[in-house]
C-alpha positions in Angstrom: 91.7 187.9 101.7 89.9 186.3 98.8 93.3 185.4 97.1 94.6 184.2 100.7 91.2 182.2 100.9 91.7 180.6 97.7 95.2 179.9 98.3 94.4 178.1 101.7 91.7 176.7 99.9 93.9 175.4 97.4 96.5 174.4 99.6 93.7 172.4 101.6 92.4 171.0 98.3 95.8 169.9 97.3 96.5 168.3 100.4 93.3 166.5 100.7 93.5 165.5 96.7 97.2 164.3 97.6 96.1 162.6 101.1 93.3 160.9 98.9 95.5 159.8 96.0 98.1 158.5 98.6 95.5 156.6 100.5 93.8 155.3 97.2 97.8 153.8 96.3 98.0 152.8 99.8 94.5 150.8 99.7 95.1 149.5 96.3 98.8 148.6 97.1 97.3 146.8 100.3 94.5 145.5 98.1 97.4 144.1 95.7 98.8 142.7 98.6 95.6 141.2 99.9 94.8 139.8 96.5 98.1 138.4 96.3 98.0 136.5 99.4 94.7 135.3 98.3 96.2 134.0 95.1 98.5 132.3 96.9 96.5 130.6 99.4 94.2 129.7 96.5 97.4 128.3 94.7 98.1 126.4 97.6 94.6 124.7 98.3 94.3 123.8 94.3 97.9 122.3 94.7 97.2 120.3 97.8 93.3 119.6 96.3 95.2 118.4 93.3 97.9 116.3 95.5 95.1 114.5 97.4 93.4 113.9 94.2 96.7 112.2 93.0 96.6 110.2 96.6 93.0 109.3 96.3 93.7 107.6 92.8 96.8 105.7 93.8 94.7 104.5 96.8 91.9 103.5 94.4 94.2 101.1 92.4 94.1 104.0 89.9 97.8 104.4 89.2 97.6 105.2 85.9 95.3 108.2 86.5 97.7 109.2 89.7 100.5 109.4 87.6 98.9 111.5 85.2 97.7 114.3 87.9 101.4 114.1 89.1 102.5 114.4 85.4 100.7 117.7 85.4 101.7 119.1 88.1 105.4 118.8 87.0 104.3 120.1 83.6 102.7 123.2 85.4 105.6 124.0 88.0 108.6 121.5 87.7 109.5 122.0 91.2 111.5 119.5 93.3 108.2 118.5 95.3 106.5 117.6 92.1 109.1 115.5 90.8 108.9 113.4 93.9 105.3 112.9 93.9 105.5 111.9 90.1 108.4 109.7 91.4 106.9 108.1 94.2 104.0 106.8 92.1 106.3 104.2 90.3 107.4 103.3 94.0 103.8 102.7 95.3 102.1 100.7 92.0 101.7 96.9 91.9 105.2 96.3 91.3 107.6 99.4 91.6 109.4 100.7 88.5 112.9 101.7 90.3 114.1 103.1 87.0 111.7 105.4 86.3 111.2 106.5 89.9 114.9 107.3 90.0 115.1 109.5 86.8 112.3 111.4 88.7 113.8 111.8 91.9 116.9 112.9 89.8 115.2 115.5 88.1 113.9 116.7 91.4 117.3 117.0 92.9 118.7 118.8 89.8 115.7 121.5 90.9 116.7 121.5 94.4 119.6 119.7 95.5 118.7 119.6 98.9 115.5 118.1 98.5 114.7 116.1 101.5 111.7 114.2 99.6 113.5 113.2 96.5 116.8 112.1 98.6 114.3 110.2 100.6 112.9 108.8 97.2 116.6 107.5 95.9 116.8 105.9 99.5 113.6 104.4 98.9 114.6 102.8 95.5 117.8 101.4 96.9 115.7 99.8 100.0 113.4 98.4 97.8 116.1 96.5 95.9 117.2 95.2 98.8 120.2 97.5 100.1 119.3 97.4 104.1 122.0 100.1 104.8 119.3 102.9 103.0 117.4 102.6 106.1 120.5 104.5 107.9 120.6 107.1 104.9 116.8 107.6 105.5 117.6 108.1 109.3 120.3 110.5 108.2 117.9 112.7 105.8 115.3 112.7 108.6 118.0 114.3 110.8 119.3 116.6 108.3 115.4 117.7 108.1 115.8 118.9 111.8 112.3 116.9 112.0 110.5 120.2 110.8 108.4 118.8 108.0 105.7 116.3 108.3 105.5 115.5 104.7 109.5 114.5 105.0 108.9 112.6 108.3 105.9 110.9 106.6 107.5 110.0 103.3 110.4 108.5 105.0 108.1 106.7 107.1 106.0 105.4 103.8 109.4 103.6 102.5 109.9 102.3 105.5 106.4 100.5 105.5 106.5 99.9 102.1 109.7 98.2 101.9 111.7 98.0 105.2 109.7 95.1 106.6 108.7 94.0 110.3 112.3 94.9 111.5 111.8 98.5 110.7 108.3 98.8 111.8 108.9 100.5 115.2 110.7 103.1 113.0 108.1 103.8 110.8 105.8 104.1 113.5 107.9 106.6 115.5 108.2 108.9 112.4 104.6 108.3 111.5 103.6 109.6 115.1 106.1 112.6 114.5 104.4 113.6 111.2 100.7 113.2 112.7 102.2 115.8 115.8 103.8 118.0 113.2 100.7 118.3 111.0 98.2 118.5 113.8 98.0 122.5 113.6 96.8 122.5 109.9 95.1 119.2 109.7 96.6 115.7 109.6 95.8 113.8 105.9 93.9 110.6 106.6 96.7 108.9 104.8 99.1 109.7 107.5 97.0 107.5 110.0 96.2 104.9 107.7 100.0 104.4 106.9 100.3 104.5 110.7 98.1 101.5 110.6 99.4 99.6 108.2 103.1 100.1 109.7 101.5 98.3 112.9 100.6 95.4 111.0 104.5 95.0 109.7 105.4 93.5 113.1 103.9 90.1 112.6 102.6 89.7 115.9 98.9 88.7 117.1 99.4 90.6 120.0 95.9 92.5 120.6 97.8 95.8 121.8 99.2 95.7 118.1 96.1 95.2 116.7 94.2 97.6 118.7 97.2 100.3 117.9 96.5 99.3 114.1 92.9 99.5 114.5 92.8 103.1 116.4 95.0 104.6 113.7 92.5 103.3 111.1 89.6 104.7 112.8 91.3 107.9 113.7 91.8 108.1 109.7 88.0 108.1 109.5 86.7 111.7 109.8 89.3 113.3 107.2 89.1 110.4 104.6 88.1 111.6 101.4 86.7 108.1 100.6 85.8 106.5 103.7 85.8 103.0 101.8 89.7 103.0 102.0 89.8 102.9 105.9 86.8 100.4 105.9 88.7 98.2 103.5 91.6 98.6 105.8 89.8 97.5 108.7 88.1 94.4 107.2 91.8 93.3 106.0 92.9 94.0 109.6 90.3 91.9 110.8 91.2 89.0 108.3 94.7 89.0 109.3 93.1 88.5 113.1 91.1 85.6 111.5 87.7 87.2 112.2 86.0 86.7 109.5 82.5 87.9 110.5 83.6 91.6 111.4 86.1 91.3 108.2 83.1 90.5 106.0 81.2 93.2 107.9 83.6 96.1 106.9 84.2 95.0 103.5 80.4 95.3 102.7 80.5 98.7 104.5 83.0 99.6 102.4 81.4 98.5 99.1 77.9 100.0 100.4 79.9 103.4 101.0 81.6 103.5 97.7 80.5 100.9 95.2 83.3 101.9 92.6 86.2 101.6 95.4 88.4 98.7 93.3 90.5 97.2 96.1 87.1 96.6 98.3 86.4 93.9 95.9 90.3 92.6 95.8 89.7 92.5 99.8 86.4 90.2 99.1 88.0 87.9 96.7 90.4 87.2 99.2 87.7 86.8 101.8 85.7 84.5 99.4 89.1 82.5 98.4 89.6 81.7 102.0 86.0 80.2 102.1 86.6 78.2 98.7 83.6 80.4 97.0 85.9 80.3 93.8 83.1 81.6 91.9 82.2 84.4 94.0 85.9 85.2 94.0 86.0 85.7 90.2 82.9 87.9 90.4 84.6 90.1 92.9 87.6 90.4 90.3 85.4 90.9 87.5 84.3 93.9 89.4 88.0 95.0 90.6 88.7 94.8 86.9 86.1 97.2 86.5 86.7 99.8 88.6 90.2 99.7 88.6 92.7 101.3 85.9 92.2 100.2 82.5 96.2 100.6 82.0 98.7 97.5 81.3 100.4 97.1 84.5 96.7 97.0 86.5 95.3 94.5 84.0 98.6 92.5 84.4 97.9 92.5 88.2 94.2 91.5 87.3 95.4 88.4 85.6 97.9 87.3 88.5 94.7 87.7 91.1 92.4 85.3 88.4 95.3 83.1 88.7 95.6 82.8 92.4 92.0 82.2 92.2 92.6 79.2 90.1 91.0 80.7 86.9 93.1 80.3 84.7 90.8 81.0 81.9 90.3 84.6 82.9 94.0 85.0 84.1 95.5 84.0 80.5 92.6 86.3 79.0 94.0 89.3 80.8 97.7 88.4 80.3 96.8 88.0 76.7 95.8 91.4 76.2 98.2 93.0 77.7 101.6 91.1 77.2 103.1 93.1 74.6 102.3 96.6 76.3 104.1 95.9 80.1 107.5 96.0 80.6 107.8 93.9 83.8 109.4 90.6 83.7 106.8 89.2 85.8 104.8 88.7 82.8 107.0 86.1 81.4 106.9 84.1 84.9 102.8 84.4 84.6 102.7 82.8 81.4 105.3 80.3 82.6 102.8 78.7 85.0 99.5 79.1 82.8 101.6 77.0 80.2 102.5 74.6 83.0 98.9 74.1 83.7 98.5 73.5 79.9 101.3 71.2 79.8 103.1 73.5 77.4 106.3 72.2 79.2 109.0 73.7 76.2 107.1 76.9 76.3 107.0 77.4 80.0 110.4 76.6 80.6 111.5 79.2 77.9 109.1 81.9 80.0 110.8 81.0 83.2 114.5 81.0 82.0 113.3 84.4 80.6 111.8 85.6 83.7 115.0 84.6 85.8 117.3 86.0 83.4 115.3 89.5 83.3 114.2 90.0 86.7 116.0 91.3 90.0 117.2 88.2 91.7 115.2 89.4 95.0 111.8 88.4 93.1 112.6 84.8 92.1 111.1 82.8 94.8 111.2 79.5 96.3 107.7 78.7 94.3 109.5 79.8 90.8 112.3 76.8 91.6 109.8 74.3 92.2 108.1 75.3 89.0 111.4 74.4 87.4 111.5 71.6 89.2 108.5 70.2 87.7 109.5 71.5 84.7 112.4 69.6 84.6 110.7 66.6 85.4 108.2 67.0 82.5 110.5 67.5 79.9 113.0 64.3 81.5 109.7 62.0 80.5 110.4 62.8 76.8 114.2 63.1 76.5 116.0 60.6 74.5 119.4 61.3 75.7 120.4 59.6 78.9 122.7 62.1 80.2 120.6 64.8 79.5 117.5 63.0 81.0 119.5 62.0 84.2 120.7 65.3 84.5 116.9 66.8 84.3 115.9 64.3 86.6 118.6 65.1 89.1 117.5 69.1 89.0 114.0 68.3 89.3 114.7 66.8 93.0 117.3 69.2 93.8 114.5 72.1 93.1 111.6 70.2 94.3 113.5 69.6 97.5 114.6 73.4 97.9 110.9 74.4 97.5 109.7 71.9 100.0 112.4 73.1 102.4 111.1 76.6 102.2 107.8 75.1 103.0 106.3 77.2 100.1 102.9 75.8 99.5 102.1 77.5 96.1 101.7 74.3 94.9 100.9 70.6 95.6 104.5 69.6 94.8 104.2 66.1 95.5 100.9 65.9 93.8 102.2 68.0 90.8 105.1 65.5 90.5 102.9 62.4 90.8 101.1 63.8 87.5 104.1 64.0 85.6 105.7 60.6 86.7 102.2 59.0 86.4 101.7 60.6 83.1 98.7 62.4 84.5 99.7 65.6 83.2 97.9 66.2 79.8 98.9 68.6 77.1 96.6 69.8 74.1 99.3 67.5 71.8 98.3 64.5 73.9 94.6 65.4 73.6 94.9 66.1 69.6 97.0 62.7 69.1 93.7 60.7 70.8 90.3 60.0 68.8 88.2 62.8 67.5 84.5 63.2 66.2 82.2 66.0 64.4 81.0 66.8 67.7 84.3 67.2 69.6 85.6 69.7 66.9 82.2 71.4 66.8 82.5 72.3 70.4 86.6 72.8 70.0 85.4 75.7 67.8 83.2 76.6 70.4 85.7 76.6 73.1 88.1 78.6 70.9 85.8 81.1 70.4 85.2 81.7 74.2 87.1 80.0 76.7 85.2 81.0 79.5 81.7 79.4 78.0 81.1 76.6 80.5 78.1 75.4 78.6 80.8 74.7 75.3 83.5 73.0 77.9 80.8 70.7 79.3 79.6 69.3 76.2 83.3 69.0 74.7 84.4 66.8 77.9 81.7 64.6 77.1 82.0 64.5 73.6 86.0 63.4 74.6 84.4 60.8 77.0 81.9 59.4 74.3 84.9 58.9 72.0 87.1 57.5 75.0 89.5 60.3 74.4 90.7 60.2 78.1 93.3 62.7 78.0 90.8 65.1 76.1 88.4 64.4 78.9 90.8 65.1 81.6 92.1 68.3 80.2 88.8 69.5 79.4 87.4 68.7 83.0 90.4 70.9 84.6 89.4 73.8 82.6 86.4 73.4 83.7 87.5 73.5 87.3 89.3 76.4 86.8 86.2 78.4 85.8 83.9 76.6 88.6 86.0 75.4 91.1 83.2 75.0 93.1 81.1 72.7 91.2 81.3 68.8 92.5 80.6 67.1 89.0 83.6 68.1 87.3 85.8 66.6 90.1 83.9 63.2 89.5 83.7 63.5 86.0 87.9 63.9 86.1 88.3 60.9 88.5 86.1 58.7 85.9 88.3 59.9 83.1 91.7 59.5 85.1 90.3 56.1 86.1 89.6 54.7 82.5 93.3 56.3 81.4 94.5 53.9 84.1 95.9 57.1 86.4 94.8 55.5 89.6 96.4 58.0 91.9 95.1 60.9 90.2 91.5 59.2 90.2 91.7 58.9 93.7 92.8 62.3 94.2 89.8 63.7 92.1 87.4 61.5 93.7 88.1 63.1 96.7 87.9 66.5 95.8 84.6 65.8 94.7 83.8 64.0 98.1 85.2 67.2 99.8 83.3 69.6 97.4 79.4 68.1 97.7 78.3 70.8 100.2 75.6 69.2 103.2 72.3 70.9 101.7 73.7 69.2 98.3 74.0 65.5 99.9 70.5 64.1 99.1 70.9 64.8 95.6 74.4 63.4 95.5 73.7 60.3 97.3 74.2 57.9 94.9 77.2 59.5 92.9 78.7 59.7 96.3 78.4 56.0 96.8 80.1 55.3 93.5 83.0 57.8 94.5 84.0 56.0 98.0 83.2 52.6 96.3 86.1 54.0 93.6 88.5 55.0 96.0 88.0 51.9 98.4 88.3 49.6 95.1 91.3 51.6 94.2 93.4 52.2 97.1 92.4 48.3 98.9 95.8 46.8 98.1 97.9 49.8 99.4 95.6 51.2 102.4 93.1 48.4 103.5 91.8 50.7 106.5 91.0 53.3 104.3 89.3 51.0 101.9 87.3 49.5 104.5 86.1 52.9 105.7 85.6 54.1 102.2 83.3 50.9 101.0 81.1 51.2 104.4 80.6 54.6 103.5 79.6 53.7 100.2 77.0 51.0 101.5 75.5 53.5 103.7 74.9 56.0 101.2 73.5 52.9 98.7 72.3 49.9 100.7 71.4 48.5 97.2 74.7 49.3 95.4 75.9 45.3 94.9 79.4 46.2 94.1 80.0 48.1 97.4 78.1 45.6 98.9 80.4 42.3 97.6 83.7 44.3 98.2 82.4 44.9 102.0 82.3 41.7 102.4 85.8 40.9 100.6 87.3 43.3 102.8 86.0 42.5 105.8 86.1 38.6 106.0 
């Protein structure tokens, strides 16, 4: 009995032990499964978080930082998806790098030959290069995917939004709405909504319905946006597009208040300030943009372009010179050509334009570039001794200026620039150096060379040139001053005076009128006397060509300064 008891106990105990062991193993197994799922979920979360960080950096114009994140993703996990995101970072930067994008998409397809994302990537490259058949290819890829994957739908729409233009806006909108619908269960990323807003803006219509749809999309992005400054900036630029400037300014200011380091907000604010001809404020905005955007060479090149747009040639050249040898984009030659043209370095500008046109994709050559070639041909013709070559340059100039004007491109005032060239009004440094100099001139030349942004040194240099009657020096130096301080009216008056002394009367008239336009109402009393002189000068210079204008301007001169005898005399003469 005892034996049996213990036997029974033994069996029971063994069974219990077995059950306990079995249960423990099962529990451990379940635990391992649970932990595995948790690890997978955490890994997925980490991936999503890293991906969103990369997207956020790109949106903040920190493309180098974004590209580094995507590169790290590839190094840790060389998946087809990660290759796509790295490749796509080369497409969404300021100037797409199609070669490097193609390289990464191809690697992604080597990992997974069916990868819809990388197939879309390659089609995007073709579309970006101007191959319209790529639109059909993108549609085919979407059909192959059965429209199940929200990200595939989104990236297809993104490609169409970036490179497809207005004709493909509706297709992009349709795909984005589908992407938003497919992603709703897990939470739609903010970039899906704000890209939808961008797609609506492609439609090139002032329709309130279209603008309202774009605004609705942006507003839907706000709750989930990691940086709401991004959305406020987009809303601000949408109001700018609608020419509702007060609302635009409010939203851009709100973006900066939300995140004072969000670079694109300052870029948008600069555009607003340029619209209102507040170029000095625009320069400050661009300095802030440069501070918070990437310090990589490509971004610095973009900053140089922005300063050029603001007619701040000094800062534009400063940023370009820093990175010229570090960037591959042939656009650098084009930018330098424009800067050299502004400085009267025509031969160098011609070389740079030729280099740009030979290296750049043909679709990147704009009508304005032909216009610049026309101006350069006219300038080079001035000093050409060979009559055959001279006539060829003149013919080229006329043809290319006609082309740019027919395209209604207003990048430059083409007729005014031609007038400067043909009238000898465009001045280069060689012409300045050929004129008289003084110890004072040499002193301030050194100061300006050490710091081209030193407006005080430029002011004294310009006056020193005027004292020495080196009118070319005065003209060029005042022009540089205007580039740095475009809102400072006295520079235009002084330049007009220099042009007049140099007997460049048409250009003198233009400069005087710019001075008159630049004087703000609040500054009227302080500038009455000088304004009177400017009105008189214009009246005197145009009296033989435009009597009505001369009468109008001399009357304004007398009205501003009733004791100005020269104006009184001219007024009597013109009204006999």
